[in-house]
C-alpha positions in Angstrom: 9.2 3.9 2.2 10.2 3.0 5.7 12.6 0.2 6.6 12.6 -0.6 10.3 15.4 -2.7 11.7 15.7 -4.1 15.2 19.1 -5.7 15.7 18.7 -8.8 13.6 15.2 -8.0 12.3 13.9 -5.8 9.6 10.6 -4.2 8.7 10.0 -2.2 5.5 7.0 0.2 5.4 5.5 1.5 2.2 4.7 5.3 2.4 6.5 8.5 1.6 9.6 10.0 3.2 9.8 11.8 6.4 6.1 11.6 7.2 6.6 8.0 8.1 8.4 9.1 11.2 4.9 9.8 12.7 3.0 7.0 11.1 5.1 4.0 12.1 8.8 4.8 12.5 8.8 6.4 15.9 6.7 3.6 17.4 9.1 1.1 16.0 12.2 3.0 17.3 10.6 3.0 20.8 10.5 -0.8 20.5 14.1 -1.0 19.6 13.9 -1.1 15.9 16.3 0.8 13.7 14.6 2.8 10.9 15.6 3.5 7.3 13.2 5.8 5.3 13.2 6.4 1.6 10.8 7.3 -1.2 9.9 5.0 -4.1 8.9 6.0 -7.6 5.9 8.4 -7.7 6.7 9.5 -4.1 8.0 13.0 -3.5 11.8 12.7 -3.9 12.0 10.4 -6.9 9.1 12.2 -8.6 10.6 15.7 -8.2 14.3 14.8 -8.8 14.4 11.9 -11.3 10.9 12.2 -12.7 10.0 8.6 -11.6 6.3 7.9 -11.6 4.4 5.1 -9.8 4.6 1.6 -11.2 2.5 -1.4 -10.4 5.4 -3.9 -10.4 6.6 -2.7 -7.0 8.7 -5.8 -6.5 11.3 -4.1 -8.7 11.4 -1.3 -6.1 11.5 -3.6 -3.0 14.1 -6.0 -4.3 16.9 -3.4 -4.4 15.9 -2.2 -0.9 16.2 -5.8 0.4 19.5 -6.1 -1.4 20.8 -3.0 0.4 19.4 -4.1 3.8 21.3 -7.4 3.4 24.6 -5.5 3.3 24.0 -4.3 6.9 26.1 -6.4 9.2 23.8 -6.2 12.2 20.8 -7.7 10.2 19.6 -11.3 10.1 18.8 -11.9 6.5 16.3 -14.6 7.4 13.9 -12.2 9.1 12.7 -9.4 6.7 9.3 -7.9 7.0 7.5 -5.5 4.7 4.7 -3.1 5.9 2.6 -1.1 3.4 0.2 1.7 4.4 -2.7 3.1 2.3 -1.7 2.6 -1.3 1.1 0.5 0.1 -1.6 -1.9 1.2 -1.5 -3.2 -2.4 2.1 -2.4 -3.3 3.6 -4.3 -0.4 1.6 -7.5 -1.0 2.4 -7.2 -4.7 6.1 -7.1 -3.7 5.8 -10.0 -1.4 4.3 -12.1 -4.2 7.6 -12.0 -6.1 10.2 -11.1 -3.4 10.3 -14.3 -1.3 13.1 -13.2 1.0 10.4 -11.5 3.0 9.7 -13.2 6.3 6.5 -11.2 7.2 4.1 -8.9 5.5 1.8 -6.3 6.9 -0.9 -4.5 4.9 -2.4 -1.3 6.6 -5.0 -1.5 5.3 -5.2 -4.4 2.8 -6.1 -3.6 -0.8 -6.8 -6.3 -3.4 -7.7 -4.3 -6.5 -7.1 -0.5 -6.8 -9.1 -0.5 -10.0 -12.4 -1.1 -8.1 -12.3 2.6 -7.2 -12.2 3.6 -10.8 -15.0 1.4 -12.1 -17.5 1.4 -9.2 -19.5 4.4 -10.5 -19.4 3.5 -14.2 -22.5 1.5 -15.5 -22.0 -1.9 -16.9 -19.7 -4.8 -16.0 -16.0 -4.5 -15.2 -14.8 -5.3 -18.7 -17.1 -2.6 -20.2 -16.0 -0.1 -17.6 -12.3 -0.7 -18.3 -12.9 -0.3 -22.0 -14.7 3.0 -21.3 -11.8 4.3 -19.2 -9.2 3.3 -21.7 -11.1 4.3 -24.9 -9.4 6.7 -27.3 -12.4 9.0 -26.9 -15.0 9.2 -24.1 -16.3 12.8 -24.0 -19.1 12.1 -21.5 -16.7 10.6 -19.0 -14.2 13.4 -19.6 -16.9 15.9 -19.0 -17.9 14.3 -15.7 -14.3 14.5 -14.4 -14.2 18.2 -15.4 -17.5 18.9 -13.5 -16.2 17.1 -10.4 -13.0 19.1 -10.5 -14.8 22.4 -11.1 -17.1 21.9 -8.1 -14.8 20.2 -5.5 -11.4 21.7 -4.6 -10.3 18.6 -2.8 -11.2 16.4 -5.7 -9.4 18.9 -8.1 -6.2 18.7 -6.0 -6.4 14.8 -5.7 -6.9 14.3 -9.5 -4.2 16.9 -10.5 -1.8 15.3 -8.0 -2.7 11.8 -9.2 -2.0 12.7 -12.8 1.4 14.1 -11.7 2.5 11.0 -9.7 1.1 8.5 -12.3 2.7 10.4 -15.2 -0.4 10.9 -17.2 -2.0 14.1 -18.6 -5.8 13.6 -18.3 -8.1 12.8 -15.4 -9.5 9.7 -17.2 -6.0 8.4 -17.8 -5.3 8.8 -14.1 -8.4 6.8 -13.2 -7.5 4.2 -15.8 -4.0 3.9 -14.4 -5.5 2.3 -11.2 -6.6 -0.7 -13.3 -3.0 -1.9 -13.4 -2.8 -2.2 -9.7 -4.4 -5.5 -8.8 -3.5 -8.8 -7.0 -6.0 -10.7 -9.2 -5.1 -13.6 -11.5 -3.2 -15.5 -8.8 -0.8 -12.8 -7.7 -2.1 -12.8 -4.1 -1.8 -16.5 -3.9 1.9 -16.3 -4.6 2.6 -14.6 -1.3 4.4 -17.2 1.0 5.3 -15.4 4.2 3.1 -14.9 7.3 0.8 -11.9 6.5 -1.2 -9.5 8.6 -4.1 -7.8 6.8 -5.5 -4.9 8.7 -9.0 -3.4 8.2 -10.7 -0.2 9.2 -14.3 -0.7 10.0 -15.3 2.6 8.5 -12.8 2.9 5.7 -13.9 5.5 3.2 -11.8 4.3 0.3 -11.3 0.6 0.2 -14.3 -0.9 2.1 -14.4 -4.6 1.8 -11.0 -4.9 0.1 -9.0 -6.1 3.1 -11.3 -9.1 3.3 -10.9 -9.8 -0.4 -7.1 -9.8 0.0 -7.3 -12.0 3.1 -9.6 -14.5 1.4 -7.2 -14.9 -1.5 -4.1 -15.5 0.6 -2.9 -19.1 0.9 0.0 -18.3 3.3 -0.2 -18.2 7.1 -2.5 -15.2 7.7 -4.1 -13.0 10.3 -7.0 -10.5 9.9 -7.0 -7.5 12.3 -10.0 -5.2 12.4 -9.8 -1.7 14.0 -13.1 -0.1 15.1 -14.7 3.3 15.5 -15.2 2.5 19.2 -11.4 2.3 19.5 -11.0 5.6 17.6 -9.3 3.6 14.8 -12.1 3.0 12.4 -10.9 5.4 9.7 -8.6 4.5 6.8 -5.1 3.7 8.2 -6.4 4.5 11.8 -5.2 8.1 12.2 -7.4 8.6 15.3 -5.6 5.9 17.3 -2.1 5.4 15.9 -0.7 4.4 19.2 -3.3 1.6 19.6 -3.0 0.4 16.0 0.8 0.4 15.9 0.9 -1.4 19.3 -1.3 -4.2 18.0 0.5 -4.4 14.6 4.0 -4.5 16.2 2.8 -7.0 18.8 1.9 -9.3 15.8 5.3 -8.7 14.2 7.1 -9.5 17.5 5.1 -12.7 17.9 5.7 -13.7 14.2 9.5 -13.1 14.5 9.6 -14.9 17.9 8.4 -18.1 16.2 11.3 -17.9 13.7 14.0 -17.2 16.3 
């Protein structure tokens, strides 16, 4: 979690700990923002020290952060922004739907329904796929997870780590945990602040989801696409961070300028 402050302005960025220095904090400092970084539940510090796992109701994480930021004398409490990266692309919008002290929201890149990843390769409709994932027994599905983990070291690490940060003990339970992370059922429509939804043209994880989020928003909104030609077409734009952060923070500057 990264909170970026510039004199009387604030930006909070969803991610994990010190790594945020390179994925957004440094660029913000160079613009004059002040930066506060912390980990939320499921991220390294709280998971290792307190045993806190990820939770979908991320507004209960963000609200105490906003409470703390409001104690800083140099901050204008009327201009608070929240930026979420990767999984933060759904956690930050979820927070903004319920924490209305936020004056701006940035999703890099936007995610509408994390559960789509879990059900997309399961035959049948969404309801049937969810029941399959959450069933007391599903030996065929369990066997498919075991095969994937046996043959792919990257997948094995990702699933093992996912079980750890979600606080579950089977690969299927890890996959099922994603079903709880959604902005469906009117949640996205509760966001009130100006929102920037970013999209990576060649996103390998959440293809099409930024548009889904954008289409459900009823607040002032902007859709920003990053392309392969710019070197920014991959998920969260690691090939062109300078470019992407420049455009993102330009939007934030312009948004705050209208509230000055």
